[in-house]
C-alpha positions in Angstrom: -18.7 82.6 -10.8 -16.7 81.5 -7.8 -14.9 79.0 -9.9 -14.1 81.6 -12.5 -12.4 83.7 -9.7 -10.7 80.6 -8.1 -9.3 79.6 -11.5 -7.7 83.0 -11.9 -6.0 82.5 -8.6 -4.9 79.0 -9.3 -7.0 77.5 -6.5 -8.8 75.1 -8.9 -7.7 73.8 -12.4 -8.0 76.5 -15.1 -9.5 74.1 -17.6 -13.2 74.7 -18.5 -12.8 78.5 -18.4 -14.9 79.2 -21.5 -17.6 76.8 -20.4 -17.9 78.7 -17.1 -18.3 82.0 -18.9 -20.9 80.5 -21.3 -22.8 79.0 -18.3 -22.8 82.3 -16.5 -24.2 84.1 -19.5 -26.8 81.4 -20.0 -27.9 81.4 -16.4 -27.9 85.1 -15.9 -28.9 86.6 -19.2 -25.9 89.0 -18.7 -22.8 89.3 -20.9 -19.7 90.3 -19.0 -17.3 87.8 -20.7 -14.4 86.9 -18.5 -14.5 90.0 -16.3 -14.8 88.5 -12.8 -15.0 92.1 -11.4 -18.2 92.8 -13.3 -19.7 89.4 -12.6 -19.1 89.9 -8.9 -20.7 93.3 -8.8 -23.7 92.0 -10.8 -24.1 88.9 -8.5 -23.9 91.0 -5.3 -26.6 93.3 -6.6 -28.9 90.7 -8.2 -28.7 88.3 -5.2 -29.5 85.1 -7.1 -30.6 82.1 -4.9 -27.7 80.5 -3.2 -27.5 76.7 -3.0 -27.4 74.8 0.3 -23.8 74.5 1.5 -22.6 77.6 -0.3 -20.8 79.0 2.8 -18.9 75.8 3.3 -18.0 75.7 -0.4 -16.6 79.3 -0.2 -14.8 78.5 3.0 -13.1 75.6 1.3 -12.0 77.8 -1.7 -10.6 80.5 0.6 -9.0 77.9 2.9 -6.8 76.8 -0.1 -5.2 80.3 0.2 -4.8 80.2 3.9 -6.2 77.6 6.3 -7.3 80.3 8.7 -9.8 81.6 6.2 -11.8 78.3 6.4 -12.2 78.9 10.1 -13.1 82.6 9.7 -15.8 81.7 7.2 -17.4 79.0 9.4 -21.1 78.7 8.4 -22.2 79.4 12.0 -20.4 82.8 11.8 -21.0 84.1 8.3 -24.3 84.0 6.4 -24.6 83.0 2.8 -25.3 86.5 1.4 -22.3 87.9 3.3 -20.1 85.1 2.1 -21.1 85.9 -1.4 -19.5 89.3 -1.2 -16.3 88.4 0.7 -13.3 88.4 -1.5 -9.5 87.9 -1.1 -7.4 91.0 -1.3 -4.3 89.2 -2.6 -2.4 90.1 0.5 -2.9 87.3 2.9 -3.0 88.1 6.6 -1.5 91.5 7.3 0.7 91.7 10.5 -0.9 94.1 13.0 1.1 96.2 15.4 1.0 95.0 19.0 2.0 97.5 21.7 4.1 99.5 19.2 6.9 101.6 20.5 6.2 105.4 20.8 8.4 108.5 21.0 7.8 112.1 22.1 6.7 114.5 19.5 10.1 116.3 19.5 11.8 113.0 18.5 9.7 112.4 15.5 11.8 114.5 13.2 11.1 112.2 10.3 7.4 113.3 10.1 6.4 115.8 7.5 4.4 118.8 8.8 1.5 118.1 6.4 1.3 114.4 6.5 -1.8 112.7 7.9 -2.0 111.0 11.3 -4.8 109.4 13.3 -5.2 111.2 16.6 -6.5 109.5 19.7 -7.0 111.1 23.1 -8.0 109.2 26.2 -8.1 110.3 29.8 -5.5 113.0 29.3 -3.1 111.1 27.0 -2.7 112.0 23.3 -1.2 109.7 20.7 -0.7 110.0 17.0 -0.7 107.1 14.5 0.9 108.1 11.2 -0.9 106.8 8.2 2.5 106.0 6.6 2.8 103.3 9.2 -0.9 102.2 9.5 -1.2 101.8 5.7 1.1 98.8 6.0 -0.5 97.2 9.1 -4.0 98.6 9.2 -4.3 97.7 12.9 -2.5 99.0 16.0 -3.3 97.1 19.2 -2.3 99.6 21.8 -2.8 100.9 25.3 -3.5 104.6 25.8 -3.8 106.0 29.3 -4.2 102.4 30.6 -7.1 101.6 28.2 -6.6 98.8 25.6 -7.6 100.2 22.2 -7.6 99.0 18.7 -6.8 101.8 16.2 -7.6 100.9 12.5 -7.0 102.5 9.2 -8.5 100.9 6.1 -6.7 102.4 3.1 -9.1 100.8 0.5 -12.2 102.4 2.1 -10.5 105.6 3.3 -11.6 105.1 6.9 -10.1 105.5 10.3 -11.7 104.2 13.5 -10.9 103.0 17.0 -12.6 101.1 19.8 -11.9 100.0 23.4 -10.5 96.5 23.3 -10.8 95.5 26.9 -13.7 94.5 29.1 -13.7 92.9 32.6 -9.9 92.8 32.7 -9.7 90.9 29.4 -8.0 92.3 26.4 -8.9 91.6 22.8 -6.5 92.0 19.9 -7.4 92.3 16.2 -5.7 91.8 12.9 -6.5 92.6 9.3 -7.3 89.3 7.6 -6.6 90.1 4.0 -10.3 89.4 3.3 -12.6 92.1 2.0 -16.3 92.8 2.2 -17.5 95.5 -0.3 -13.8 96.5 -0.9 -13.5 97.2 2.8 -11.0 95.3 5.0 -12.3 92.7 7.4 -10.6 92.3 10.8 -10.6 89.3 13.1 -10.6 89.1 16.9 -7.5 86.9 17.3 -9.0 85.0 20.2 -12.5 84.3 18.9 -11.9 84.4 15.1 -14.9 86.7 14.9 -14.9 88.9 11.8 -15.7 92.6 12.3 -16.0 95.6 9.9 -14.2 98.9 10.6 -17.1 100.7 9.0 -20.0 99.2 10.9 -18.0 98.2 14.0 -19.9 94.9 14.0 -19.6 91.4 12.6 -20.6 91.2 8.8 -24.3 91.0 8.4 -25.0 92.7 11.8 -26.6 96.1 11.8 -25.6 97.4 15.2 -22.4 98.1 17.0 -20.6 95.2 18.6 -17.7 97.3 19.6 -17.3 100.3 21.9 -16.1 103.1 19.7 -13.5 105.7 20.6 -13.5 109.1 18.8 -10.6 109.6 16.5 -9.5 112.4 14.1 -7.5 112.3 11.0 -5.4 115.4 10.9 -2.1 116.9 9.7 0.8 116.2 12.0 1.5 119.9 12.6 -2.1 120.5 13.7 -2.2 117.5 16.1 1.2 118.4 17.6 0.1 122.1 17.9 -3.0 121.1 19.8 -1.3 118.4 21.8 2.4 119.3 22.3 2.7 116.5 24.9 1.6 113.8 22.4 3.4 110.6 21.8 3.7 109.2 18.3 4.4 105.7 16.9 8.1 105.1 16.3 9.4 103.9 13.0 11.1 101.0 14.9 8.0 98.8 14.6 10.0 95.6 14.3 9.0 95.2 10.7 11.0 95.9 7.5 8.7 98.3 5.6 9.3 101.4 3.5 7.4 103.7 5.7 7.0 106.5 3.1 3.8 108.7 3.1 1.3 107.2 0.7 3.1 104.0 -0.1 1.7 101.6 -1.2 -1.6 103.3 -1.9 -0.7 106.8 -3.4 -2.0 105.9 -6.9 -5.2 104.5 -5.5 -5.8 107.6 -3.3 -5.3 109.9 -6.2 -7.6 107.9 -8.6 -11.4 107.5 -9.0 -11.3 103.8 -9.4 -11.9 100.9 -7.0 -9.7 97.8 -6.8 -12.4 95.3 -5.8 -16.1 94.8 -6.5 -18.8 96.6 -4.6 -22.3 95.5 -5.5 -25.1 97.9 -6.0 -23.1 101.1 -5.8 -25.1 104.2 -4.7 -24.9 106.9 -7.3 -25.9 109.8 -5.1 -22.2 110.7 -4.7 -19.0 109.7 -6.5 -17.7 106.4 -5.2 -14.6 107.9 -3.6 -16.2 111.1 -2.4 -15.2 111.5 1.2 -18.0 111.6 3.7 -18.3 111.9 7.5 -20.7 109.2 8.7 -22.7 109.5 11.9 -25.3 107.2 13.4 -27.9 107.3 16.1 -29.5 103.9 16.5 -30.9 102.8 13.2 -30.5 106.3 11.6 -27.4 107.0 9.6 -26.3 110.2 7.9 -23.5 111.0 5.5 -22.1 114.5 5.3 -19.9 115.2 2.3 -16.5 116.4 3.5 -16.2 118.9 0.6 -19.3 120.7 2.0 -18.2 120.4 5.6 -14.8 122.0 4.9 -16.5 124.8 3.0 -18.9 125.6 5.9 -16.4 125.0 8.7 -19.1 124.5 11.3 -22.4 122.6 10.6 -25.4 122.1 12.9 -27.5 119.1 12.1 -29.5 116.3 13.5 -29.0 112.5 13.3 -32.1 110.8 14.5 -32.9 112.2 17.9 -29.4 113.6 18.3 -28.6 117.2 17.7 -25.0 117.5 16.6 -22.4 120.1 15.6 -19.7 119.0 13.2 -16.4 120.9 12.9 -14.2 121.0 9.9 -12.4 124.3 10.6 -9.0 123.4 9.2 -10.0 122.5 5.6 -8.7 119.6 3.5 -5.6 117.5 4.4 -3.3 117.5 1.4 -0.4 115.0 1.6 2.6 114.3 -0.6 3.8 110.9 -1.5 7.6 110.6 -1.6 9.7 113.6 -2.2 8.0 116.7 -0.7 9.3 118.8 -3.7 8.2 116.6 -6.5 6.2 113.7 -5.1 2.6 112.8 -6.0 -0.1 114.7 -4.1 -3.3 113.2 -2.7 -6.0 114.1 -0.2 -6.5 112.4 3.1 -9.9 113.8 4.0 -10.2 116.5 6.7 -10.0 117.1 10.5 -13.5 116.3 11.5 -15.1 116.2 15.0 -18.8 115.9 16.0 -20.3 116.9 19.3 -23.7 116.5 21.0 -25.0 120.0 20.8 -28.3 119.8 22.6 -30.4 123.0 22.1 -27.3 125.0 21.2 -26.2 126.1 17.7 -22.5 126.9 17.0 -20.7 129.0 14.5 -17.0 129.4 13.6 -14.9 131.2 16.2 -11.8 133.4 16.0 -9.5 130.4 15.4 -9.9 126.7 14.5 -9.9 125.5 18.1 -12.8 127.9 19.1 -16.5 128.1 18.3 -19.2 130.6 19.2 -22.6 129.7 20.5 -25.8 131.5 19.7 -25.0 134.2 22.4 -21.6 134.7 20.8 -19.9 133.1 23.8 -16.6 131.4 23.0 -16.3 127.6 23.5 -13.0 125.6 23.4 -12.7 122.7 21.0 -11.2 119.7 22.9 -11.0 116.0 22.0 -13.6 115.0 24.6 -16.1 117.9 24.4 -16.8 121.5 23.5 -16.2 123.4 26.7 -18.1 126.6 27.4 -16.9 129.7 29.3 -18.7 128.5 32.5 -17.5 124.9 32.2 -20.5 123.7 30.2 -19.7 120.6 28.1 -21.0 119.3 24.7 -19.6 115.8 24.6 -17.9 114.3 21.6 -19.8 111.9 19.3 -17.8 109.2 17.4 -18.0 109.5 13.6 -16.4 107.7 10.6 -14.4 109.4 7.8 -14.7 107.1 4.8 -15.2 106.9 1.1 -18.9 107.1 0.0 -18.9 103.7 -1.6 -18.0 102.1 1.7 -20.3 104.0 4.0 -23.3 103.5 1.6 -22.5 99.8 1.1 -22.8 99.1 4.8 -25.6 101.6 5.4 -27.7 101.7 2.2 -30.5 103.6 3.9 -28.2 106.5 4.9 -29.3 110.0 4.3 -27.0 112.4 2.5 -27.0 115.9 3.8 
C-alpha cells in the first residue's frame, strides 16, 4: 500500500501498479481497486502486522520528498503504528510566522467585522490572530506580555490551540511540517525535531499533554475588539507574499462534508465535520457538540473530577470568503470558553459577557476567569474547538454529551 501511494507521487517507479493492487486484494480480502484513500483508511483501522524496519522504510519514502522528513520519522521518535497513519499533505514544510508584526485595532481597517480570529489574552495583554493569515502559516511563534507562545490553527481539522513555548529562559519555536496524522497537521519543535499534535498537545502516540496549554477563543473580530478595545492584531505585512483573503485557500473545504485525507476507524456518533468543543481532565475526555452549546448558551457539566461551565453565548461564527456581498459563506465554529465552576451552577446573564449563579448574582466573563460580585473567581479551563473526526481520532474513548 505504501508503494501504491509512493508511485502516485512519483517517489518510486510507477511500473507494477496493477500487481500491487492485486497483491493488496489477495493479502487483505478487500477490494478497493486503486483507491489509495480507501486502502489507507482500511489499513489504519485493520492494523495488520507491520514488518520489522517499517518505520525506517516509511522514513526513506518520505525523505525522498524532503530530507527533513526522514529525520522527523526517526524510529526512536515515531512508533510503527503511528508511522502507518502519517501521510504527506502535498504542501511540504509550511513557513511559520516568527515574532510577526502587530498593529493596534484601529489600524486594522482591512478586517471584516464578522471574520474569525483566534484571541489570546495573557497577563493583561490581548492579541488577535486572523484566520485569514493563520490559514496560510498554521503557526505563529509570538511573545504576548513577555511570554513566548505558539498559536496554532489547523484548517484541516478545524482546530485552534496555543501553548507556552518557553521554560527556564529557553524558547521553543514550532512549524507545520506538511505531514498529517489522521488528517490533522503535525508540527515540529524546530530545535529538537520532535513532532507534536495540535489536538493532543503531545507527540504522536502519547496520551498526555507534553505542552503547557494557553486558553484561546475563536471569535468574530467585532466581538473580540468590543471586549478588548486595547487589543493588538497581526499585521498583513508578514514578510510573505500571500493572498490573505478570508477563507482562502480552504473555503470549499470548510463548506463541504468531505475530508481530504484518510482517517482510519471514523467514529460515527457524529458527522465527521461536526464541530465539537473538547475538554479533558487526566484520562477522561469529553466532546460537546457546538450546535447544542450555542443553542443552550451556558452549559454546566463535569469532565472527570472537574465541574465546568461552558459558555457559547454569541452563537455561531459565520464568515464570508471573498466579496462580502457575493462571496461563499462558511462557519468557523463559535466563541467558546470553559471555566472551573466548583459547586456553582451558572445560567445566561443579561448580555453575552455576564452570567448568573444559582443565587442570581451577576458574574463577569473574562479571559482568565468568571469574576463574581465579591471578587470570587472561577478560573478558565483550556479546551479545543475541532472537527469531530479529529477529536475522536485522537481520543477514541471520548464521551459525547
